[in-house]
C-alpha positions as CSV (number, residue, x, y, z in Angstrom):
1,X,-55.0,-0.2,27.3
2,X,-57.2,-1.3,30.1
3,X,-55.7,-3.2,33.0
4,X,-56.2,-7.0,32.3
5,X,-57.0,-8.1,35.8
6,X,-60.0,-9.3,37.7
7,X,-61.0,-6.8,40.4
8,X,-63.2,-7.8,43.3
9,X,-66.7,-6.3,42.8
10,X,-66.3,-4.3,46.1
11,X,-63.6,-2.2,44.4
12,X,-65.9,-1.0,41.6
13,X,-66.4,2.8,41.8
14,X,-69.0,5.0,40.0
15,X,-66.1,6.6,38.1
16,X,-65.4,3.2,36.5
17,X,-68.7,3.3,34.7
18,X,-69.7,0.3,32.6
19,X,-67.3,-2.6,32.9
20,X,-67.1,-6.3,32.2
21,X,-68.7,-8.1,35.1
22,X,-68.0,-11.8,35.8
23,X,-69.3,-14.5,38.1
24,X,-66.0,-16.4,37.9
25,X,-67.2,-19.7,39.4
26,X,-70.2,-19.9,37.0
27,X,-68.1,-20.3,33.8
28,X,-70.3,-17.7,32.0
29,X,-69.2,-14.9,29.6
30,X,-69.0,-11.4,31.1
31,X,-71.7,-8.9,31.0
32,X,-71.2,-5.2,30.2
33,X,-73.0,-3.3,32.9
34,X,-72.6,-1.3,36.1
35,X,-74.1,-1.7,39.6
36,X,-76.2,1.5,39.1
37,X,-78.2,-0.2,36.3
38,X,-81.9,-0.7,37.3
39,X,-81.7,-4.5,36.6
40,X,-78.5,-5.0,38.5
41,X,-78.6,-8.3,40.5
42,X,-76.9,-7.7,43.9
43,X,-74.6,-10.4,45.0
44,X,-74.4,-12.2,41.6
45,X,-71.2,-11.0,40.1
46,X,-67.9,-11.6,41.9
47,X,-65.4,-9.6,39.8
48,X,-65.1,-6.8,37.2
49,X,-62.6,-5.7,34.6
50,X,-62.3,-2.2,33.0
51,X,-63.3,-1.9,29.4
52,X,-60.6,-1.1,26.9
53,X,-60.4,2.7,26.1
54,X,-61.9,2.1,22.7
55,X,-65.1,1.0,24.3
56,X,-65.2,3.7,27.1
57,X,-65.0,6.9,25.1
58,X,-66.9,7.7,21.8
59,X,-63.9,9.5,20.3
60,X,-61.7,6.4,20.9
61,X,-64.3,4.1,19.5
62,X,-64.7,6.1,16.3
63,X,-60.9,6.3,15.9
64,X,-60.5,2.5,16.4
65,X,-63.3,2.0,13.8
66,X,-61.6,4.3,11.3
67,X,-58.1,2.7,11.8
68,X,-59.8,-0.7,11.2
69,X,-61.5,0.5,8.0
70,X,-65.0,0.4,9.6
71,X,-67.5,3.1,9.0
72,X,-69.1,3.7,12.4
73,X,-72.7,4.8,13.0
74,X,-71.2,8.2,14.0
75,X,-69.5,8.6,10.6
76,X,-72.7,7.6,8.8
77,X,-74.8,10.2,10.7
78,X,-72.2,12.9,9.9
79,X,-72.2,11.9,6.3
80,X,-76.0,12.1,6.1
81,X,-76.0,15.7,7.5
82,X,-77.4,14.6,10.8
83,X,-74.3,14.9,13.0
84,X,-75.1,14.6,16.6
85,X,-73.3,15.6,19.7
86,X,-72.2,12.8,22.0
87,X,-70.9,13.2,25.6
88,X,-67.5,11.4,25.9
């Protein structure tokens, strides 16, 4: 499970990848992004939170879908004979 705490934006590291980014004083929902995105708005977000593992790695996402009885797009492509490789 991901740590459920707000981290100052200055603590984000490239290894964290996409995270939930917040502007806490704006009362807005978070955005899934990372500061390396081309449309990143410097100085806007104040904090970030790591994504749950199920949203960070494809294998964990697919396992969570299966455990929930959901057929993911990865299962559908495998069933149709078009299995594709995905970096995780």
